[in-house]
All heavy atoms as TSV, in Angstrom:
chain	resi	resn	atom	element	x	y	z
A	1	MET	N	N	103.788	56.549	117.279
A	1	MET	CA	C	103.021	55.576	116.532
A	1	MET	C	C	101.549	55.829	116.794
A	1	MET	O	O	101.138	56.038	117.928
A	1	MET	CB	C	103.398	54.165	116.971
A	1	MET	CG	C	102.405	53.134	116.536
A	1	MET	SD	S	102.943	51.483	116.868
A	1	MET	CE	C	104.299	51.401	115.745
A	2	SER	N	N	100.753	55.768	115.730
A	2	SER	CA	C	99.322	55.976	115.866
A	2	SER	C	C	98.567	54.668	115.641
A	2	SER	O	O	99.112	53.690	115.130
A	2	SER	CB	C	98.841	57.025	114.865
A	2	SER	OG	O	98.880	56.497	113.557
A	3	TYR	N	N	97.324	54.704	116.001
A	3	TYR	CA	C	96.444	53.561	115.795
A	3	TYR	C	C	96.358	53.228	114.304
A	3	TYR	O	O	96.371	52.066	113.920
A	3	TYR	CB	C	95.064	53.887	116.367
A	3	TYR	CG	C	94.010	52.888	116.020
A	3	TYR	CD1	C	93.923	51.686	116.705
A	3	TYR	CD2	C	93.106	53.128	114.998
A	3	TYR	CE1	C	92.962	50.752	116.389
A	3	TYR	CE2	C	92.137	52.205	114.670
A	3	TYR	CZ	C	92.069	51.016	115.370
A	3	TYR	OH	O	91.124	50.096	115.048
A	4	ASP	N	N	96.310	54.253	113.470
A	4	ASP	CA	C	96.221	54.045	112.020
A	4	ASP	C	C	97.419	53.263	111.486
A	4	ASP	O	O	97.281	52.462	110.561
A	4	ASP	CB	C	96.091	55.382	111.288
A	4	ASP	CG	C	94.773	56.081	111.589
A	4	ASP	OD1	O	93.783	55.381	111.906
A	4	ASP	OD2	O	94.735	57.324	111.510
A	5	ASP	N	N	98.591	53.488	112.064
A	5	ASP	CA	C	99.782	52.739	111.654
A	5	ASP	C	C	99.604	51.245	111.924
A	5	ASP	O	O	99.985	50.401	111.118
A	5	ASP	CB	C	101.026	53.236	112.394
A	5	ASP	CG	C	101.385	54.669	112.060
A	5	ASP	OD1	O	101.045	55.130	110.942
A	5	ASP	OD2	O	101.998	55.336	112.917
A	6	LEU	N	N	99.017	50.923	113.078
A	6	LEU	CA	C	98.788	49.518	113.418
A	6	LEU	C	C	97.743	48.882	112.509
A	6	LEU	O	O	97.873	47.716	112.125
A	6	LEU	CB	C	98.364	49.377	114.881
A	6	LEU	CG	C	99.448	49.666	115.914
A	6	LEU	CD1	C	98.882	49.556	117.323
A	6	LEU	CD2	C	100.623	48.741	115.745
A	7	ILE	N	N	96.715	49.638	112.165
A	7	ILE	CA	C	95.679	49.117	111.267
A	7	ILE	C	C	96.294	48.762	109.913
A	7	ILE	O	O	95.952	47.752	109.307
A	7	ILE	CB	C	94.528	50.129	111.093
A	7	ILE	CG1	C	93.641	50.138	112.333
A	7	ILE	CG2	C	93.693	49.837	109.868
A	7	ILE	CD1	C	92.830	48.877	112.540
A	8	LYS	N	N	97.232	49.578	109.452
A	8	LYS	CA	C	97.894	49.285	108.175
A	8	LYS	C	C	98.641	47.958	108.234
A	8	LYS	O	O	98.692	47.224	107.259
A	8	LYS	CB	C	98.854	50.409	107.809
A	8	LYS	CG	C	98.167	51.685	107.394
A	8	LYS	CD	C	99.170	52.782	107.125
A	8	LYS	CE	C	98.470	54.110	106.884
A	8	LYS	NZ	N	99.423	55.221	106.799
A	9	VAL	N	N	99.218	47.635	109.380
A	9	VAL	CA	C	99.990	46.405	109.530
A	9	VAL	C	C	99.098	45.198	109.787
A	9	VAL	O	O	99.253	44.156	109.153
A	9	VAL	CB	C	101.031	46.544	110.668
A	9	VAL	CG1	C	101.736	45.226	110.922
A	9	VAL	CG2	C	102.038	47.637	110.335
A	10	TYR	N	N	98.154	45.326	110.727
A	10	TYR	CA	C	97.362	44.172	111.165
A	10	TYR	C	C	95.985	44.073	110.519
A	10	TYR	O	O	95.339	43.043	110.616
A	10	TYR	CB	C	97.211	44.180	112.689
A	10	TYR	CG	C	98.538	44.011	113.383
A	10	TYR	CD1	C	99.132	45.070	114.048
A	10	TYR	CD2	C	99.203	42.801	113.361
A	10	TYR	CE1	C	100.357	44.923	114.689
A	10	TYR	CE2	C	100.430	42.638	113.988
A	10	TYR	CZ	C	100.997	43.706	114.652
A	10	TYR	OH	O	102.208	43.541	115.269
A	11	GLY	N	N	95.514	45.141	109.888
A	11	GLY	CA	C	94.282	45.085	109.108
A	11	GLY	C	C	92.990	45.333	109.840
A	11	GLY	O	O	92.023	45.765	109.234
A	12	SER	N	N	92.916	45.054	111.138
A	12	SER	CA	C	91.663	45.243	111.866
A	12	SER	C	C	91.942	45.333	113.362
A	12	SER	O	O	93.042	45.018	113.822
A	12	SER	CB	C	90.713	44.069	111.615
A	12	SER	OG	O	91.253	42.883	112.173
A	13	GLN	N	N	90.908	45.737	114.106
A	13	GLN	CA	C	91.038	45.776	115.558
A	13	GLN	C	C	91.279	44.373	116.099
A	13	GLN	O	O	92.075	44.180	117.013
A	13	GLN	CB	C	89.788	46.368	116.202
A	13	GLN	CG	C	89.665	47.852	116.034
A	13	GLN	CD	C	88.471	48.416	116.781
A	13	GLN	OE1	O	87.809	47.710	117.535
A	13	GLN	NE2	N	88.209	49.689	116.577
A	14	ALA	N	N	90.585	43.403	115.528
A	14	ALA	CA	C	90.755	42.019	115.972
A	14	ALA	C	C	92.188	41.552	115.724
A	14	ALA	O	O	92.779	40.858	116.556
A	14	ALA	CB	C	89.766	41.105	115.263
A	15	GLY	N	N	92.760	41.930	114.584
A	15	GLY	CA	C	94.141	41.564	114.274
A	15	GLY	C	C	95.126	42.180	115.251
A	15	GLY	O	O	96.074	41.525	115.693
A	16	ILE	N	N	94.895	43.429	115.609
A	16	ILE	CA	C	95.760	44.099	116.584
A	16	ILE	C	C	95.628	43.409	117.936
A	16	ILE	O	O	96.624	43.129	118.601
A	16	ILE	CB	C	95.401	45.595	116.708
A	16	ILE	CG1	C	95.678	46.325	115.390
A	16	ILE	CG2	C	96.168	46.244	117.850
A	16	ILE	CD1	C	95.122	47.739	115.337
A	17	ALA	N	N	94.395	43.136	118.337
A	17	ALA	CA	C	94.151	42.492	119.636
A	17	ALA	C	C	94.851	41.140	119.717
A	17	ALA	O	O	95.478	40.821	120.727
A	17	ALA	CB	C	92.649	42.349	119.865
A	18	ARG	N	N	94.759	40.350	118.647
A	18	ARG	CA	C	95.434	39.041	118.637
A	18	ARG	C	C	96.939	39.202	118.735
A	18	ARG	O	O	97.612	38.475	119.467
A	18	ARG	CB	C	95.075	38.274	117.367
A	18	ARG	CG	C	93.791	37.513	117.439
A	18	ARG	CD	C	93.644	36.576	116.249
A	18	ARG	NE	N	93.663	37.265	114.964
A	18	ARG	CZ	C	92.582	37.798	114.381
A	18	ARG	NH1	N	91.411	37.716	114.954
A	18	ARG	NH2	N	92.687	38.394	113.212
A	19	ALA	N	N	97.481	40.153	117.991
A	19	ALA	CA	C	98.932	40.338	117.966
A	19	ALA	C	C	99.488	40.733	119.330
A	19	ALA	O	O	100.583	40.323	119.701
A	19	ALA	CB	C	99.303	41.393	116.925
A	20	PHE	N	N	98.736	41.534	120.076
A	20	PHE	CA	C	99.213	42.015	121.363
A	20	PHE	C	C	98.652	41.224	122.544
A	20	PHE	O	O	98.996	41.486	123.685
A	20	PHE	CB	C	98.874	43.500	121.537
A	20	PHE	CG	C	99.704	44.404	120.687
A	20	PHE	CD1	C	99.256	44.843	119.458
A	20	PHE	CD2	C	100.958	44.814	121.108
A	20	PHE	CE1	C	100.025	45.673	118.666
A	20	PHE	CE2	C	101.737	45.646	120.328
A	20	PHE	CZ	C	101.271	46.074	119.098
A	21	GLY	N	N	97.764	40.264	122.271
A	21	GLY	CA	C	97.168	39.483	123.347
A	21	GLY	C	C	96.227	40.292	124.216
A	21	GLY	O	O	96.210	40.143	125.431
A	22	LEU	N	N	95.449	41.162	123.578
A	22	LEU	CA	C	94.532	42.048	124.293
A	22	LEU	C	C	93.098	41.792	123.869
A	22	LEU	O	O	92.837	41.102	122.890
A	22	LEU	CB	C	94.871	43.511	123.987
A	22	LEU	CG	C	96.271	43.981	124.343
A	22	LEU	CD1	C	96.520	45.353	123.751
A	22	LEU	CD2	C	96.445	44.003	125.843
A	23	SER	N	N	92.175	42.420	124.584
A	23	SER	CA	C	90.776	42.353	124.173
A	23	SER	C	C	90.523	43.387	123.078
A	23	SER	O	O	91.251	44.382	122.965
A	23	SER	CB	C	89.853	42.638	125.364
A	23	SER	OG	O	89.971	44.001	125.753
A	24	ARG	N	N	89.487	43.156	122.291
A	24	ARG	CA	C	89.138	44.125	121.251
A	24	ARG	C	C	88.671	45.430	121.875
A	24	ARG	O	O	88.841	46.494	121.285
A	24	ARG	CB	C	88.079	43.551	120.325
A	24	ARG	CG	C	88.689	42.524	119.386
A	24	ARG	CD	C	87.718	41.930	118.409
A	24	ARG	NE	N	86.894	42.911	117.746
A	24	ARG	CZ	C	85.686	42.668	117.262
A	24	ARG	NH1	N	85.172	41.465	117.363
A	24	ARG	NH2	N	85.003	43.600	116.666
A	25	ALA	N	N	88.106	45.359	123.079
A	25	ALA	CA	C	87.657	46.581	123.764
A	25	ALA	C	C	88.839	47.502	124.062
A	25	ALA	O	O	88.736	48.728	123.905
A	25	ALA	CB	C	86.925	46.225	125.048
A	26	SER	N	N	89.959	46.922	124.472
A	26	SER	CA	C	91.154	47.729	124.727
A	26	SER	C	C	91.620	48.419	123.454
A	26	SER	O	O	91.942	49.610	123.456
A	26	SER	CB	C	92.284	46.860	125.266
A	26	SER	OG	O	91.957	46.323	126.513
A	27	VAL	N	N	91.639	47.665	122.383
A	27	VAL	CA	C	92.088	48.229	121.107
A	27	VAL	C	C	91.093	49.283	120.616
A	27	VAL	O	O	91.491	50.286	120.027
A	27	VAL	CB	C	92.281	47.105	120.061
A	27	VAL	CG1	C	92.653	47.681	118.714
A	27	VAL	CG2	C	93.350	46.132	120.541
A	28	ASN	N	N	89.825	49.081	120.900
A	28	ASN	CA	C	88.806	50.051	120.503
A	28	ASN	C	C	89.053	51.407	121.180
A	28	ASN	O	O	88.847	52.454	120.564
A	28	ASN	CB	C	87.412	49.529	120.845
A	28	ASN	CG	C	86.336	50.393	120.260
A	28	ASN	OD1	O	86.498	50.967	119.189
A	28	ASN	ND2	N	85.221	50.485	120.953
A	29	ARG	N	N	89.545	51.382	122.414
A	29	ARG	CA	C	89.887	52.641	123.097
A	29	ARG	C	C	91.011	53.360	122.361
A	29	ARG	O	O	91.025	54.583	122.271
A	29	ARG	CB	C	90.275	52.378	124.549
A	29	ARG	CG	C	89.080	52.243	125.444
A	29	ARG	CD	C	89.477	52.055	126.894
A	29	ARG	NE	N	89.082	50.681	127.198
A	29	ARG	CZ	C	89.801	49.796	127.845
A	29	ARG	NH1	N	90.979	50.113	128.311
A	29	ARG	NH2	N	89.364	48.582	128.051
A	30	TRP	N	N	91.962	52.598	121.843
A	30	TRP	CA	C	93.039	53.215	121.058
A	30	TRP	C	C	92.467	53.884	119.816
A	30	TRP	O	O	92.912	54.953	119.409
A	30	TRP	CB	C	94.065	52.195	120.625
A	30	TRP	CG	C	94.729	51.398	121.695
A	30	TRP	CD1	C	94.589	51.539	123.042
A	30	TRP	CD2	C	95.644	50.334	121.505
A	30	TRP	NE1	N	95.359	50.613	123.696
A	30	TRP	CE2	C	96.019	49.858	122.779
A	30	TRP	CE3	C	96.175	49.725	120.384
A	30	TRP	CZ2	C	96.912	48.809	122.950
A	30	TRP	CZ3	C	97.064	48.683	120.552
A	30	TRP	CH2	C	97.432	48.232	121.818
A	31	ALA	N	N	91.484	53.228	119.204
A	31	ALA	CA	C	90.878	53.764	117.983
A	31	ALA	C	C	90.191	55.096	118.251
A	31	ALA	O	O	90.264	56.014	117.437
A	31	ALA	CB	C	89.881	52.765	117.412
A	32	LYS	N	N	89.528	55.187	119.394
A	32	LYS	CA	C	88.805	56.422	119.731
A	32	LYS	C	C	89.748	57.599	119.918
A	32	LYS	O	O	89.414	58.728	119.572
A	32	LYS	CB	C	87.966	56.219	120.981
A	32	LYS	CG	C	86.776	55.314	120.746
A	32	LYS	CD	C	85.985	55.125	122.019
A	32	LYS	CE	C	84.815	54.188	121.755
A	32	LYS	NZ	N	84.042	53.923	122.975
A	33	THR	N	N	90.932	57.344	120.458
A	33	THR	CA	C	91.892	58.423	120.709
A	33	THR	C	C	92.948	58.531	119.615
A	33	THR	O	O	93.691	59.511	119.574
A	33	THR	CB	C	92.608	58.203	122.055
A	33	THR	OG1	O	93.331	56.976	121.994
A	33	THR	CG2	C	91.614	58.193	123.199
A	34	ASN	N	N	93.033	57.511	118.753
A	34	ASN	CA	C	94.057	57.403	117.711
A	34	ASN	C	C	95.468	57.428	118.297
A	34	ASN	O	O	96.405	57.911	117.692
A	34	ASN	CB	C	93.899	58.473	116.634
A	34	ASN	CG	C	94.692	58.117	115.393
A	34	ASN	OD1	O	94.893	56.960	115.076
A	34	ASN	ND2	N	95.149	59.124	114.685
A	35	LYS	N	N	95.586	56.898	119.527
A	35	LYS	CA	C	96.886	56.817	120.191
A	35	LYS	C	C	97.118	55.397	120.675
A	35	LYS	O	O	96.200	54.698	121.069
A	35	LYS	CB	C	96.941	57.771	121.384
A	35	LYS	CG	C	96.901	59.222	121.000
A	35	LYS	CD	C	96.997	60.096	122.220
A	35	LYS	CE	C	96.903	61.560	121.814
A	35	LYS	NZ	N	96.893	62.426	122.993
A	36	VAL	N	N	98.363	54.994	120.648
A	36	VAL	CA	C	98.770	53.676	121.125
A	36	VAL	C	C	99.608	53.895	122.381
A	36	VAL	O	O	100.509	54.740	122.375
A	36	VAL	CB	C	99.602	52.933	120.046
A	36	VAL	CG1	C	100.089	51.603	120.550
A	36	VAL	CG2	C	98.799	52.783	118.778
A	37	PRO	N	N	99.328	53.155	123.477
A	37	PRO	CA	C	100.152	53.312	124.680
A	37	PRO	C	C	101.632	53.091	124.366
A	37	PRO	O	O	101.993	52.256	123.527
A	37	PRO	CB	C	99.627	52.220	125.613
A	37	PRO	CG	C	98.229	51.963	125.148
A	37	PRO	CD	C	98.257	52.175	123.665
A	38	ALA	N	N	102.466	53.843	125.048
A	38	ALA	CA	C	103.911	53.803	124.786
A	38	ALA	C	C	104.477	52.388	124.912
A	38	ALA	O	O	105.311	51.975	124.103
A	38	ALA	CB	C	104.632	54.751	125.727
A	39	LEU	N	N	104.013	51.638	125.901
A	39	LEU	CA	C	104.510	50.274	126.088
A	39	LEU	C	C	104.192	49.406	124.873
A	39	LEU	O	O	105.030	48.626	124.415
A	39	LEU	CB	C	103.897	49.654	127.346
A	39	LEU	CG	C	104.285	48.216	127.644
A	39	LEU	CD1	C	105.784	48.108	127.898
A	39	LEU	CD2	C	103.506	47.697	128.841
A	40	ARG	N	N	102.998	49.540	124.326
A	40	ARG	CA	C	102.614	48.740	123.159
A	40	ARG	C	C	103.376	49.188	121.919
A	40	ARG	O	O	103.729	48.369	121.066
A	40	ARG	CB	C	101.111	48.822	122.926
A	40	ARG	CG	C	100.303	48.271	124.061
A	40	ARG	CD	C	100.662	46.837	124.343
A	40	ARG	NE	N	99.912	46.327	125.487
A	40	ARG	CZ	C	100.032	45.120	125.969
A	40	ARG	NH1	N	100.871	44.266	125.432
A	40	ARG	NH2	N	99.320	44.745	126.997
A	41	ALA	N	N	103.652	50.475	121.792
A	41	ALA	CA	C	104.448	50.959	120.661
A	41	ALA	C	C	105.854	50.361	120.714
A	41	ALA	O	O	106.396	49.927	119.691
A	41	ALA	CB	C	104.505	52.483	120.667
A	42	LEU	N	N	106.431	50.310	121.914
A	42	LEU	CA	C	107.757	49.689	122.073
A	42	LEU	C	C	107.707	48.202	121.757
A	42	LEU	O	O	108.615	47.666	121.129
A	42	LEU	CB	C	108.277	49.905	123.489
A	42	LEU	CG	C	108.761	51.303	123.822
A	42	LEU	CD1	C	109.066	51.425	125.312
A	42	LEU	CD2	C	109.993	51.651	123.008
A	43	GLN	N	N	106.649	47.546	122.202
A	43	GLN	CA	C	106.482	46.117	121.923
A	43	GLN	C	C	106.428	45.879	120.418
A	43	GLN	O	O	107.066	44.966	119.901
A	43	GLN	CB	C	105.207	45.602	122.588
A	43	GLN	CG	C	104.969	44.135	122.398
A	43	GLN	CD	C	103.655	43.689	123.047
A	43	GLN	OE1	O	102.908	44.495	123.596
A	43	GLN	NE2	N	103.391	42.405	122.974
A	44	PHE	N	N	105.676	46.707	119.707
A	44	PHE	CA	C	105.558	46.589	118.259
A	44	PHE	C	C	106.923	46.750	117.594
A	44	PHE	O	O	107.313	45.939	116.760
A	44	PHE	CB	C	104.581	47.641	117.731
A	44	PHE	CG	C	104.492	47.691	116.240
A	44	PHE	CD1	C	103.722	46.764	115.556
A	44	PHE	CD2	C	105.166	48.652	115.521
A	44	PHE	CE1	C	103.616	46.803	114.168
A	44	PHE	CE2	C	105.080	48.699	114.143
A	44	PHE	CZ	C	104.305	47.771	113.465
A	45	LYS	N	N	107.663	47.776	117.983
A	45	LYS	CA	C	108.979	48.013	117.392
A	45	LYS	C	C	109.927	46.856	117.670
A	45	LYS	O	O	110.669	46.427	116.791
A	45	LYS	CB	C	109.571	49.318	117.921
A	45	LYS	CG	C	108.875	50.543	117.387
A	45	LYS	CD	C	109.461	51.797	117.967
A	45	LYS	CE	C	108.673	53.013	117.495
A	45	LYS	NZ	N	109.168	54.253	118.091
A	46	HIS	N	N	109.900	46.328	118.889
A	46	HIS	CA	C	110.774	45.219	119.259
A	46	HIS	C	C	110.447	43.971	118.433
A	46	HIS	O	O	111.352	43.300	117.928
A	46	HIS	CB	C	110.636	44.921	120.747
A	46	HIS	CG	C	111.446	43.759	121.204
A	46	HIS	ND1	N	112.812	43.808	121.326
A	46	HIS	CD2	C	111.087	42.506	121.548
A	46	HIS	CE1	C	113.257	42.643	121.728
A	46	HIS	NE2	N	112.234	41.828	121.881
A	47	GLU	N	N	109.167	43.672	118.284
A	47	GLU	CA	C	108.772	42.478	117.532
A	47	GLU	C	C	109.166	42.594	116.071
A	47	GLU	O	O	109.577	41.614	115.462
A	47	GLU	CB	C	107.270	42.238	117.676
A	47	GLU	CG	C	106.899	41.726	119.048
A	47	GLU	CD	C	105.413	41.584	119.255
A	47	GLU	OE1	O	104.648	41.863	118.314
A	47	GLU	OE2	O	105.022	41.198	120.360
A	48	HIS	N	N	109.056	43.775	115.513
A	48	HIS	CA	C	109.411	43.923	114.111
A	48	HIS	C	C	110.916	43.882	113.895
A	48	HIS	O	O	111.371	43.435	112.848
A	48	HIS	CB	C	108.763	45.176	113.521
A	48	HIS	CG	C	107.317	44.954	113.235
A	48	HIS	ND1	N	106.896	44.384	112.076
A	48	HIS	CD2	C	106.214	45.157	113.978
A	48	HIS	CE1	C	105.589	44.262	112.096
A	48	HIS	NE2	N	105.146	44.728	113.244
A	49	LYS	N	N	111.687	44.292	114.878
A	49	LYS	CA	C	113.139	44.127	114.784
A	49	LYS	C	C	113.487	42.650	114.800
A	49	LYS	O	O	114.343	42.199	114.057
A	49	LYS	CB	C	113.849	44.840	115.935
A	49	LYS	CG	C	113.974	46.321	115.774
A	49	LYS	CD	C	114.761	46.900	116.921
A	49	LYS	CE	C	114.858	48.400	116.818
A	49	LYS	NZ	N	115.568	48.980	117.970
A	50	GLN	N	N	112.811	41.883	115.650
A	50	GLN	CA	C	113.069	40.448	115.723
A	50	GLN	C	C	112.686	39.763	114.423
A	50	GLN	O	O	113.371	38.860	113.968
A	50	GLN	CB	C	112.317	39.816	116.888
A	50	GLN	CG	C	112.959	40.081	118.215
A	50	GLN	CD	C	112.304	39.294	119.332
A	50	GLN	OE1	O	111.207	38.797	119.198
A	50	GLN	NE2	N	112.997	39.208	120.445
A	51	GLU	N	N	111.569	40.195	113.795
A	51	GLU	CA	C	111.175	39.607	112.516
A	51	GLU	C	C	112.236	39.858	111.457
A	51	GLU	O	O	112.548	38.978	110.669
A	51	GLU	CB	C	109.836	40.178	112.059
A	51	GLU	CG	C	108.658	39.615	112.812
A	51	GLU	CD	C	107.350	40.225	112.352
A	51	GLU	OE1	O	107.325	40.904	111.313
A	51	GLU	OE2	O	106.357	40.009	113.051
A	52	ALA	N	N	112.818	41.051	111.472
A	52	ALA	CA	C	113.875	41.362	110.513
A	52	ALA	C	C	115.089	40.484	110.767
A	52	ALA	O	O	115.705	39.981	109.833
A	52	ALA	CB	C	114.254	42.839	110.600
A	53	ARG	N	N	115.433	40.273	112.047
A	53	ARG	CA	C	116.558	39.403	112.376
A	53	ARG	C	C	116.283	37.976	111.927
A	53	ARG	O	O	117.154	37.300	111.407
A	53	ARG	CB	C	116.814	39.421	113.885
A	53	ARG	CG	C	117.606	40.580	114.339
A	53	ARG	CD	C	118.052	40.368	115.777
A	53	ARG	NE	N	118.121	41.669	116.391
A	53	ARG	CZ	C	117.416	42.072	117.434
A	53	ARG	NH1	N	116.612	41.247	118.041
A	53	ARG	NH2	N	117.531	43.282	117.905
A	54	MET	N	N	115.066	37.525	112.139
A	54	MET	CA	C	114.722	36.174	111.747
A	54	MET	C	C	114.829	36.018	110.238
A	54	MET	O	O	115.286	34.997	109.750
A	54	MET	CB	C	113.309	35.827	112.222
A	54	MET	CG	C	113.237	35.623	113.722
A	54	MET	SD	S	111.573	35.459	114.391
A	54	MET	CE	C	110.894	34.188	113.391
A	55	SER	N	N	114.449	37.036	109.508
A	55	SER	CA	C	114.548	36.971	108.062
A	55	SER	C	C	116.000	36.846	107.631
A	55	SER	O	O	116.328	36.054	106.759
A	55	SER	CB	C	113.925	38.219	107.429
A	55	SER	OG	O	112.557	38.265	107.718
A	56	ARG	N	N	116.868	37.631	108.261
A	56	ARG	CA	C	118.289	37.542	107.938
A	56	ARG	C	C	118.844	36.172	108.298
A	56	ARG	O	O	119.600	35.579	107.534
A	56	ARG	CB	C	119.072	38.632	108.664
A	56	ARG	CG	C	119.034	39.963	107.942
A	56	ARG	CD	C	119.851	40.948	108.684
A	56	ARG	NE	N	119.007	41.329	109.815
A	56	ARG	CZ	C	119.265	42.287	110.670
A	56	ARG	NH1	N	120.367	42.955	110.577
A	56	ARG	NH2	N	118.455	42.588	111.648
A	57	LYS	N	N	118.440	35.658	109.461
A	57	LYS	CA	C	118.910	34.338	109.870
A	57	LYS	C	C	118.402	33.264	108.919
A	57	LYS	O	O	119.119	32.326	108.595
A	57	LYS	CB	C	118.471	34.037	111.295
A	57	LYS	CG	C	119.271	34.794	112.327
A	57	LYS	CD	C	118.904	34.374	113.719
A	57	LYS	CE	C	119.758	35.113	114.722
A	57	LYS	NZ	N	119.479	34.681	116.087
A	58	ALA	N	N	117.175	33.414	108.453
A	58	ALA	CA	C	116.627	32.448	107.503
A	58	ALA	C	C	117.414	32.491	106.198
A	58	ALA	O	O	117.710	31.447	105.608
A	58	ALA	CB	C	115.151	32.732	107.246
A	59	LEU	N	N	117.770	33.689	105.757
A	59	LEU	CA	C	118.575	33.826	104.541
A	59	LEU	C	C	119.951	33.186	104.723
A	59	LEU	O	O	120.459	32.507	103.837
A	59	LEU	CB	C	118.723	35.299	104.157
A	59	LEU	CG	C	117.476	35.968	103.617
A	59	LEU	CD1	C	117.723	37.465	103.462
A	59	LEU	CD2	C	117.077	35.362	102.292
A	60	GLN	N	N	120.562	33.405	105.889
A	60	GLN	CA	C	121.866	32.821	106.166
A	60	GLN	C	C	121.779	31.300	106.207
A	60	GLN	O	O	122.658	30.606	105.687
A	60	GLN	CB	C	122.412	33.359	107.481
A	60	GLN	CG	C	122.811	34.816	107.419
A	60	GLN	CD	C	123.146	35.378	108.788
A	60	GLN	OE1	O	122.778	34.810	109.808
A	60	GLN	NE2	N	123.810	36.525	108.803
A	61	ALA	N	N	120.719	30.780	106.821
A	61	ALA	CA	C	120.542	29.336	106.895
A	61	ALA	C	C	120.364	28.743	105.504
A	61	ALA	O	O	120.919	27.684	105.184
A	61	ALA	CB	C	119.349	28.990	107.779
A	62	GLU	N	N	119.600	29.419	104.667
A	62	GLU	CA	C	119.382	28.953	103.301
A	62	GLU	C	C	120.697	28.960	102.519
A	62	GLU	O	O	121.007	28.027	101.783
A	62	GLU	CB	C	118.345	29.827	102.604
A	62	GLU	CG	C	117.934	29.341	101.251
A	62	GLU	CD	C	117.246	27.984	101.270
A	62	GLU	OE1	O	116.571	27.668	102.261
A	62	GLU	OE2	O	117.406	27.246	100.293
A	63	ALA	N	N	121.499	30.005	102.685
A	63	ALA	CA	C	122.794	30.080	102.005
A	63	ALA	C	C	123.721	28.964	102.481
A	63	ALA	O	O	124.420	28.338	101.673
A	63	ALA	CB	C	123.431	31.446	102.245
A	64	ALA	N	N	123.718	28.693	103.786
A	64	ALA	CA	C	124.556	27.621	104.320
A	64	ALA	C	C	124.100	26.266	103.785
A	64	ALA	O	O	124.933	25.412	103.445
A	64	ALA	CB	C	124.498	27.627	105.846
A	65	LYS	N	N	122.819	26.083	103.679
A	65	LYS	CA	C	122.273	24.830	103.149
A	65	LYS	C	C	122.727	24.606	101.703
A	65	LYS	O	O	123.167	23.521	101.337
A	65	LYS	CB	C	120.752	24.874	103.233
A	65	LYS	CG	C	120.063	23.633	102.750
A	65	LYS	CD	C	118.556	23.817	102.900
A	65	LYS	CE	C	117.795	22.714	102.204
A	65	LYS	NZ	N	116.349	22.925	102.270
A	66	ARG	N	N	122.642	25.659	100.890
A	66	ARG	CA	C	123.092	25.532	99.492
A	66	ARG	C	C	124.585	25.256	99.430
A	66	ARG	O	O	125.041	24.479	98.597
A	66	ARG	CB	C	122.764	26.807	98.719
A	66	ARG	CG	C	121.301	26.888	98.294
A	66	ARG	CD	C	121.039	28.124	97.518
A	66	ARG	NE	N	120.929	29.164	98.546
A	66	ARG	CZ	C	120.977	30.451	98.354
A	66	ARG	NH1	N	121.167	30.928	97.154
A	66	ARG	NH2	N	120.847	31.305	99.319
A	67	TRP	N	N	125.359	25.872	100.311
A	67	TRP	CA	C	126.797	25.665	100.333
A	67	TRP	C	C	127.125	24.217	100.649
A	67	TRP	O	O	127.994	23.606	100.026
A	67	TRP	CB	C	127.422	26.617	101.354
A	67	TRP	CG	C	128.906	26.537	101.423
A	67	TRP	CD1	C	129.802	27.103	100.570
A	67	TRP	CD2	C	129.679	25.859	102.413
A	67	TRP	NE1	N	131.072	26.815	100.963
A	67	TRP	CE2	C	131.032	26.047	102.102
A	67	TRP	CE3	C	129.354	25.114	103.533
A	67	TRP	CZ2	C	132.046	25.530	102.857
A	67	TRP	CZ3	C	130.379	24.596	104.306
A	67	TRP	CH2	C	131.721	24.801	103.955
A	68	VAL	N	N	126.437	23.639	101.618
A	68	VAL	CA	C	126.662	22.248	102.011
A	68	VAL	C	C	126.255	21.316	100.855
A	68	VAL	O	O	126.942	20.335	100.580
A	68	VAL	CB	C	125.864	21.903	103.297
A	68	VAL	CG1	C	125.849	20.417	103.556
A	68	VAL	CG2	C	126.460	22.643	104.478
A	69	GLU	N	N	125.167	21.626	100.181
A	69	GLU	CA	C	124.702	20.781	99.086
A	69	GLU	C	C	125.703	20.756	97.940
A	69	GLU	O	O	125.847	19.742	97.262
A	69	GLU	CB	C	123.350	21.268	98.584
A	69	GLU	CG	C	122.211	20.964	99.537
A	69	GLU	CD	C	120.906	21.590	99.105
A	69	GLU	OE1	O	120.876	22.367	98.134
A	69	GLU	OE2	O	119.891	21.320	99.783
A	70	ARG	N	N	126.400	21.861	97.725
A	70	ARG	CA	C	127.397	21.909	96.642
A	70	ARG	C	C	128.626	21.079	96.966
A	70	ARG	O	O	129.361	20.682	96.075
A	70	ARG	CB	C	127.818	23.352	96.397
A	70	ARG	CG	C	126.813	24.119	95.605
A	70	ARG	CD	C	127.354	25.453	95.224
A	70	ARG	NE	N	126.321	26.449	95.502
A	70	ARG	CZ	C	126.537	27.699	95.736
A	70	ARG	NH1	N	127.749	28.175	95.770
A	70	ARG	NH2	N	125.532	28.511	95.953
A	71	GLY	N	N	128.844	20.872	98.245
A	71	GLY	CA	C	129.965	20.032	98.639
A	71	GLY	C	C	131.150	20.819	98.927
A	71	GLY	O	O	132.239	20.773	98.922
């Protein structure tokens, strides 16, 4: 994963810093090298897997709600 990949997702250094709970200075170092530390890359992948799971769970909850409403 590169820094450019994160910029595409979060839009700015400030957005990346907020998402990971870091300072903008730390993220700026990533920009200079165009590399993301391995731990942060894993964190990003894990969070996006959870978002996908949440989306599926939300869809399932919505389907169950409609089923109950139909009786």
